Structure formats: structure tokens, C-alpha cells
C-alpha positions in Angstrom: 1.2 0.1 19.5 4.6 2.2 19.6 6.0 -0.5 17.0 3.8 -0.7 14.8 4.8 1.2 12.0 8.4 -0.8 12.8 6.5 -4.3 12.2 5.0 -2.7 9.2 8.3 -2.1 7.6 10.0 -4.7 8.9 7.2 -6.7 6.7 7.2 -4.9 3.8 11.1 -5.3 3.5 11.0 -8.8 3.9 8.3 -8.7 0.9 10.9 -6.6 -0.9 7.7 -4.4 -1.2 8.0 -0.4 -1.8 5.7 1.4 -0.1 4.0 2.6 -3.2 3.5 -0.9 -3.7 2.0 -1.4 -0.4 -0.2 2.1 -0.5 -1.3 0.5 -4.4 -2.4 -2.7 -2.6 -4.0 -0.7 0.0 -5.5 2.0 -2.3 -3.9 4.7 0.3 -1.3 7.0 -0.8 2.4 6.8 -0.2 2.3 9.4 2.1 -0.1 7.4 5.0 2.2 4.4 4.5 5.2 6.7 5.3 3.3 8.5 8.2 2.4 4.4 9.5 5.9 3.5 9.1 7.0 6.5 11.0 4.2 6.7 13.4 2.6 9.8 12.6 -1.0 7.9 12.1 -2.4 4.5 12.9 -4.4 3.0 10.3 -8.3 2.2 11.0 -9.5 -0.9 12.0 -10.5 -1.7 8.3 -7.0 -1.1 6.7 -5.1 -2.7 9.8 -7.3 -5.7 8.8 -6.2 -6.0 5.3 -2.8 -5.2 5.8 -2.7 -8.9 8.1 -4.0 -10.3 5.4 -1.3 -9.2 3.3 1.5 -10.0 5.2 -0.5 -13.0 6.6 -0.3 -12.2 10.3 -2.5 -11.2 13.0 -3.7 -8.4 13.8 -2.2 -8.8 17.4 1.1 -9.2 15.8 0.9 -6.1 14.0 -0.2 -4.0 17.4 2.8 -5.9 18.7 0.0 -7.7 21.3 2.3 -10.9 20.8 5.3 -12.3 18.8 3.3 -15.0 17.3 2.9 -13.9 13.6 0.3 -16.5 11.8 -3.5 -15.4 12.3 -5.7 -17.1 14.6 -7.2 -20.4 13.0 -10.3 -19.8 11.1 -13.3 -20.8 12.4 -15.1 -21.9 9.2 
């Protein structure tokens, strides 16, 4: 999970999104996003899932457990 902050920042920059824009989408403050990116905090499960949906990546990718970006296929 050490790479979570770097992964989040990289995904955010790839989407040309500011910390303020991401914080607004998540309903959090910009300082919380900064804390995630610098490794001072980790998101709750709910926020982690929301982040994965925003960037269309799996939570495993966000947590550094896999190199596969795409989320798992839906079982619906």
C-alpha cells in the first residue's frame, strides 16, 4: 500500500485533474487528497471504491496488489 499515493497522483494527473477537482468528486477536502498522495493517510473502503470508479481501475491496482488497471468484470 506504499504506492497508493503515487498511484493516485499518477492517475489524477493522467486525467488532467487537480487535487481540488478530485476532492470535489469525492466530497472531501483538498488537504485529504494531499494526505493520500503523500502517504500520510489512507482512504476508507468506501472512498477507495469511489476512487476506483472515478479512474476505472480496480481497487487491487490502487493498492499496488496488481499491475492490471482494469476492474474485474461485472458479474451482473
